[in-house]
DRENVEXGU-947257 format. One record per atom (N, C-alpha, C, O, CB): residue number from 1; atom name; x, y, z. Coordinates in steps of 0.001 Angstrom, whole numbers, m for minus. Glycine has a CB too. Example, Ala and Ser with C-alpha at 12.3 -4.5 7.8 and 13.67 -1.06 7.14 Angstrom:
1; N; 13190; m5690; 7800;
1; CA; 12300; m4500; 7800;
1; C; 13200; m3300; 7800;
1; O; 14236; m3319; 8465;
1; CB; 11308; m4473; 9046;
2; N; 12850; m2250; 7080;
2; CA; 13670; m1060; 7140;
2; C; 12900; 30; 7870;
2; O; 13409; 1138; 8039;
2; CB; 14084; m598; 5725;
***
This chain:
1; N; 97357; 66193; 103507;
1; CA; 97583; 65977; 104848;
1; C; 99120; 64986; 105216;
1; O; 99911; 64376; 104496;
1; CB; 96152; 65238; 105348;
2; N; 99040; 65169; 106388;
2; CA; 99921; 64110; 107220;
2; C; 100069; 64088; 108326;
2; O; 100230; 65004; 109132;
2; CB; 101013; 64018; 107015;
3; N; 100011; 62724; 108477;
3; CA; 99412; 62342; 109841;
3; C; 101243; 61233; 110342;
3; O; 101940; 60440; 109710;
3; CB; 97312; 61095; 109551;
4; N; 101305; 61815; 111734;
4; CA; 102410; 60993; 112117;
4; C; 101545; 59346; 112784;
4; O; 100455; 58934; 113182;
4; CB; 103457; 62041; 113448;
5; N; 103215; 58819; 112483;
5; CA; 102653; 57198; 112836;
5; C; 103717; 57106; 113623;
5; O; 104341; 58051; 113140;
5; CB; 102483; 55852; 111576;
6; N; 104357; 56729; 114399;
6; CA; 105528; 55999; 115125;
6; C; 104957; 53854; 114904;
6; O; 103903; 53273; 115160;
6; CB; 105501; 56835; 117364;
7; N; 106375; 53336; 114303;
7; CA; 106123; 51979; 114949;
7; C; 107169; 51578; 115448;
7; O; 108072; 52405; 115321;
7; CB; 105658; 50958; 114161;
8; N; 107496; 50533; 116042;
8; CA; 108700; 49235; 117409;
8; C; 109267; 49105; 116001;
8; O; 108931; 49583; 114917;
8; CB; 107909; 47127; 118610;
9; N; 109785; 48673; 116211;
9; CA; 111364; 47364; 116302;
9; C; 110648; 46434; 115741;
9; O; 109740; 45991; 116444;
9; CB; 112171; 46645; 118061;
10; N; 110800; 45873; 114401;
10; CA; 110066; 44581; 113335;
10; C; 108749; 44695; 113647;
10; O; 108047; 43724; 113929;
10; CB; 110525; 42833; 113601;
11; N; 108301; 46021; 113609;
11; CA; 107006; 46347; 112953;
11; C; 106565; 46136; 110936;
11; O; 107170; 46546; 109946;
11; CB; 106973; 48001; 113427;
12; N; 105639; 45554; 111037;
12; CA; 105361; 45612; 109851;
12; C; 104850; 47436; 109262;
12; O; 103923; 47835; 109967;
12; CB; 104240; 44400; 109774;
13; N; 105273; 48466; 108202;
13; CA; 104739; 48826; 107892;
13; C; 103990; 48700; 106765;
13; O; 102957; 49363; 106861;
13; CB; 105100; 49314; 108128;
14; N; 104091; 48124; 105752;
14; CA; 103746; 48343; 104090;
14; C; 104217; 46005; 103692;
14; O; 104995; 45150; 104113;
14; CB; 105611; 50266; 102951;
15; N; 103310; 46105; 102879;
15; CA; 102529; 44511; 103376;
15; C; 102918; 44408; 101121;
15; O; 102178; 44810; 100223;
15; CB; 99751; 44575; 104471;
16; N; 103764; 43992; 101052;
16; CA; 104251; 43314; 99794;
16; C; 102797; 42893; 98950;
16; O; 102584; 41687; 99073;
16; CB; 105290; 41851; 100230;
17; N; 102144; 43335; 98435;
17; CA; 101231; 43090; 97255;
17; C; 100021; 43327; 98139;
17; O; 99151; 42474; 98317;
17; CB; 101330; 41520; 96406;
18; N; 100017; 44838; 98815;
18; CA; 98807; 45097; 99445;
18; C; 97897; 46135; 98617;
18; O; 98298; 47298; 98568;
18; CB; 99117; 45601; 100845;
19; N; 96741; 45807; 97985;
19; CA; 96339; 46713; 97076;
19; C; 95366; 48088; 97461;
19; O; 94992; 48942; 96658;
19; CB; 95706; 45878; 96160;
20; N; 95017; 48024; 99232;
20; CA; 93974; 48781; 99644;
20; C; 95191; 50384; 100077;
20; O; 94549; 51381; 100408;
20; CB; 92918; 47789; 101155;
21; N; 96738; 50558; 100060;
21; CA; 97163; 51265; 101067;
21; C; 98068; 51938; 100085;
21; O; 99140; 51526; 99642;
21; CB; 97714; 50529; 102375;
22; N; 97370; 53162; 99804;
22; CA; 98723; 53982; 98835;
22; C; 98913; 55011; 99550;
22; O; 98483; 56093; 99151;
22; CB; 98466; 54562; 97178;
23; N; 99583; 54912; 100739;
23; CA; 99899; 55881; 101489;
23; C; 101666; 55906; 101123;
23; O; 102230; 54922; 100643;
23; CB; 99340; 55579; 103106;
24; N; 102503; 57428; 101503;
24; CA; 103501; 57697; 101215;
24; C; 103743; 58081; 102321;
24; O; 103034; 58909; 102891;
24; CB; 103699; 58325; 100269;
25; N; 105335; 57283; 103108;
25; CA; 105911; 57679; 104309;
25; C; 107666; 58327; 103711;
25; O; 108531; 58035; 102886;
25; CB; 105881; 56125; 105502;
26; N; 107374; 59391; 104830;
26; CA; 108915; 60427; 105288;
26; C; 109016; 59745; 106040;
26; O; 107959; 59312; 106498;
26; CB; 109099; 62033; 105815;
27; N; 110445; 59176; 106690;
27; CA; 110998; 58768; 108037;
27; C; 111735; 60315; 108474;
27; O; 112518; 60999; 107815;
27; CB; 112232; 57262; 107892;
28; N; 111137; 60561; 109876;
28; CA; 111426; 61755; 110941;
28; C; 112588; 60524; 111749;
28; O; 113472; 60785; 112564;
28; CB; 109636; 62513; 112125;
29; N; 112354; 59704; 111407;
29; CA; 113903; 59232; 112964;
29; C; 113392; 58126; 112680;
29; O; 112275; 58054; 112166;
29; CB; 113977; 59769; 115142;
30; N; 114376; 56714; 113065;
30; CA; 114424; 56054; 112832;
30; C; 114942; 54938; 111031;
30; O; 115464; 55557; 110104;
30; CB; 113629; 56303; 113505;
31; N; 114702; 53600; 110918;
31; CA; 115581; 52365; 110597;
31; C; 113960; 51556; 109785;
31; O; 112949; 50991; 110203;
31; CB; 116523; 51382; 112435;
32; N; 114424; 51873; 108709;
32; CA; 113582; 50438; 108303;
32; C; 114122; 50047; 107072;
32; O; 114963; 50695; 106449;
32; CB; 111876; 50566; 108094;
33; N; 113577; 48866; 106692;
33; CA; 114225; 48126; 105934;
33; C; 113204; 47503; 104712;
33; O; 112610; 46513; 105140;
33; CB; 114893; 47132; 106840;
34; N; 112923; 47767; 103583;
34; CA; 113095; 47735; 102140;
34; C; 112783; 46116; 101532;
34; O; 113932; 45896; 101147;
34; CB; 114710; 48270; 101817;
35; N; 111931; 44694; 101145;
35; CA; 113087; 43495; 100916;
35; C; 111164; 43333; 100670;
35; O; 110193; 43842; 101229;
35; CB; 114634; 42479; 102371;
36; N; 111356; 42317; 99503;
36; CA; 110173; 41151; 98846;
36; C; 110647; 39678; 99842;
36; O; 111540; 39414; 100646;
36; CB; 110485; 40780; 96599;
37; N; 109485; 38971; 99244;
37; CA; 109552; 37504; 99431;
37; C; 109579; 36623; 99257;
37; O; 108746; 36028; 99942;
37; CB; 109333; 37138; 99643;
38; N; 110215; 35907; 98536;
38; CA; 111074; 35085; 97389;
38; C; 110035; 33994; 98077;
38; O; 109662; 33949; 99249;
38; CB; 113183; 34857; 97409;
39; N; 109591; 32889; 96663;
39; CA; 108669; 31596; 96475;
39; C; 109804; 30889; 98270;
39; O; 109175; 31239; 99269;
39; CB; 108961; 30403; 94163;
40; N; 110726; 30338; 98541;
40; CA; 110937; 30124; 99700;
40; C; 110244; 30294; 101210;
40; O; 109978; 29587; 102182;
40; CB; 111733; 30564; 99608;
41; N; 110116; 31789; 100751;
41; CA; 109839; 32527; 101582;
41; C; 111079; 33466; 102944;
41; O; 110967; 33678; 104151;
41; CB; 108880; 31617; 102003;
42; N; 111969; 33732; 102097;
42; CA; 113060; 34167; 102173;
42; C; 113299; 35441; 102243;
42; O; 112952; 35418; 101062;
42; CB; 113589; 33760; 101429;
43; N; 113574; 36652; 102470;
43; CA; 113492; 38275; 102480;
43; C; 114951; 38149; 101898;
43; O; 116011; 37594; 102187;
43; CB; 113206; 39285; 104176;
44; N; 114371; 39061; 100810;
44; CA; 115446; 39599; 100261;
44; C; 115588; 40782; 100557;
44; O; 114528; 41326; 100249;
44; CB; 115510; 39495; 99093;
45; N; 116602; 41864; 101177;
45; CA; 116077; 43391; 101446;
45; C; 116877; 43980; 100094;
45; O; 118016; 43707; 99716;
45; CB; 116643; 44229; 103221;
46; N; 115772; 44984; 99428;
46; CA; 116878; 45314; 98126;
46; C; 116842; 47294; 99492;
46; O; 117792; 48073; 99409;
46; CB; 115760; 45284; 95364;
47; N; 116275; 47436; 99953;
47; CA; 117519; 48488; 101141;
47; C; 117182; 48750; 102233;
47; O; 116240; 48255; 102850;
47; CB; 117919; 49968; 100829;
48; N; 118036; 49683; 102636;
48; CA; 118047; 50086; 104856;
48; C; 117332; 51678; 104143;
48; O; 117764; 52101; 103071;
48; CB; 120668; 50376; 106323;
49; N; 116535; 52209; 104697;
49; CA; 116532; 53252; 104593;
49; C; 116474; 53879; 106110;
49; O; 116083; 53125; 107002;
49; CB; 115601; 53501; 103679;
50; N; 117061; 56009; 106633;
50; CA; 117256; 56215; 107138;
50; C; 116737; 57366; 107596;
50; O; 115925; 57305; 106673;
50; CB; 117930; 55913; 106985;
51; N; 116348; 58661; 108316;
51; CA; 115983; 59098; 108679;
51; C; 116051; 60402; 107602;
51; O; 117198; 60710; 107277;
51; CB; 116288; 58856; 109763;
52; N; 114743; 61361; 106895;
52; CA; 114422; 62405; 106098;
52; C; 114963; 61218; 104437;
52; O; 115276; 61876; 103446;
52; CB; 115509; 64202; 106651;
53; N; 115029; 59469; 104272;
53; CA; 114511; 59307; 103190;
53; C; 113259; 58636; 102924;
53; O; 112799; 58088; 103925;
53; CB; 115292; 58868; 102634;
54; N; 112695; 58538; 102059;
54; CA; 110925; 57866; 101991;
54; C; 110651; 56825; 101200;
54; O; 111573; 56378; 100517;
54; CB; 109800; 58852; 101413;
55; N; 109498; 56295; 101133;
55; CA; 108930; 55244; 100912;
55; C; 107257; 54746; 100896;
55; O; 106383; 55240; 101608;
55; CB; 109565; 54707; 101655;
56; N; 107101; 53838; 100071;
56; CA; 105814; 54130; 98906;
56; C; 105408; 55107; 98746;
56; O; 104567; 55530; 99539;
56; CB; 104666; 53613; 98994;
57; N; 105901; 56019; 97464;
57; CA; 105531; 56832; 96072;
57; C; 104809; 56369; 95655;
57; O; 103627; 56712; 95677;
57; CB; 106284; 57047; 95066;
58; N; 105621; 54716; 94731;
58; CA; 105572; 53883; 93755;
58; C; 103542; 54037; 93600;
58; O; 102736; 54562; 92831;
58; CB; 106479; 52175; 94276;
59; N; 103524; 53401; 94570;
59; CA; 101425; 52718; 94682;
59; C; 101242; 54079; 94977;
59; O; 100486; 54477; 94091;
59; CB; 100538; 51245; 96323;
60; N; 101449; 54806; 95556;
60; CA; 100199; 56088; 95616;
60; C; 100939; 56781; 93999;
60; O; 101236; 57901; 94417;
60; CB; 100322; 57593; 97582;
61; N; 101268; 56779; 92883;
61; CA; 102062; 57214; 91921;
61; C; 100388; 56688; 90857;
61; O; 99464; 57302; 90323;
61; CB; 103983; 56315; 91768;
62; N; 100845; 55059; 91042;
62; CA; 100860; 54297; 89757;
62; C; 98748; 53656; 90211;
62; O; 97770; 53403; 89508;
62; CB; 102692; 52633; 89725;
63; N; 98976; 53663; 91451;
63; CA; 97345; 53067; 92385;
63; C; 97330; 51396; 92183;
63; O; 96478; 50508; 92173;
63; CB; 95447; 53832; 91442;
64; N; 98557; 51488; 92054;
64; CA; 98678; 49134; 91480;
64; C; 99861; 49287; 92772;
64; O; 100686; 50121; 93144;
64; CB; 99829; 48202; 88822;
65; N; 99213; 47481; 93318;
65; CA; 99671; 47308; 94969;
65; C; 101412; 47438; 94968;
65; O; 102267; 47687; 94117;
65; CB; 99116; 45465; 95696;
66; N; 101394; 47082; 96604;
66; CA; 102963; 47196; 96348;
66; C; 103876; 46270; 96323;
66; O; 103779; 45191; 96907;
66; CB; 103501; 47874; 97124;
67; N; 105062; 46734; 95467;
67; CA; 105415; 45593; 94966;
67; C; 106896; 45910; 96302;
67; O; 107814; 46612; 95878;
67; CB; 105610; 45481; 92910;
68; N; 106979; 45549; 97316;
68; CA; 107815; 45244; 98325;
68; C; 107032; 45509; 100071;
68; O; 106153; 46328; 100338;
68; CB; 109180; 46238; 97964;
69; N; 107633; 44628; 100932;
69; CA; 106939; 44926; 102061;
69; C; 108500; 45902; 102634;
69; O; 109522; 46130; 101988;
69; CB; 106244; 43310; 103059;
70; N; 108082; 46377; 104310;
70; CA; 108569; 47560; 104903;
70; C; 108246; 47223; 105959;
70; O; 107060; 47061; 106244;
70; CB; 108175; 48825; 104541;
71; N; 109856; 46911; 107351;
71; CA; 109427; 46707; 108222;
71; C; 110202; 47794; 109107;
71; O; 111088; 48510; 108641;
71; CB; 109420; 45388; 108418;
72; N; 109854; 47828; 110172;
72; CA; 110739; 49394; 111164;
72; C; 112322; 48287; 111594;
72; O; 111961; 47332; 110906;
72; CB; 109353; 50187; 113512;
73; N; 113237; 47968; 111998;
73; CA; 114761; 48021; 111769;
73; C; 114292; 48359; 113045;
73; O; 113639; 47615; 113777;
73; CB; 115795; 48939; 110634;
74; N; 114688; 49640; 113316;
74; CA; 114457; 50122; 115046;
74; C; 113185; 50872; 115420;
74; O; 112550; 51274; 114445;
74; CB; 115666; 51222; 115571;
75; N; 112743; 51112; 116457;
75; CA; 111783; 52499; 116745;
75; C; 112043; 53769; 116047;
75; O; 112798; 54720; 116251;
75; CB; 111874; 52946; 118207;
76; N; 111042; 53425; 115031;
76; CA; 110479; 54931; 113727;
76; C; 109722; 55388; 114165;
76; O; 109174; 56341; 113613;
76; CB; 109838; 54822; 112236;
***
């Protein structure tokens, strides 16, 4: 089942360590950043993803908590 969702610039999509949400996302439009938050609260950006790219597959496949956070860099 597919559901279309929209996220505004700077809106959080996935939170690191979330064990409740196992959705898979495909970016139709926009741009997102994948990041982890360090001990001191600083973000370490792992990737910037654009249209046609995807994220969330690991948690969907292994059922484990999210390994990173994802936030919209622009309306997506």
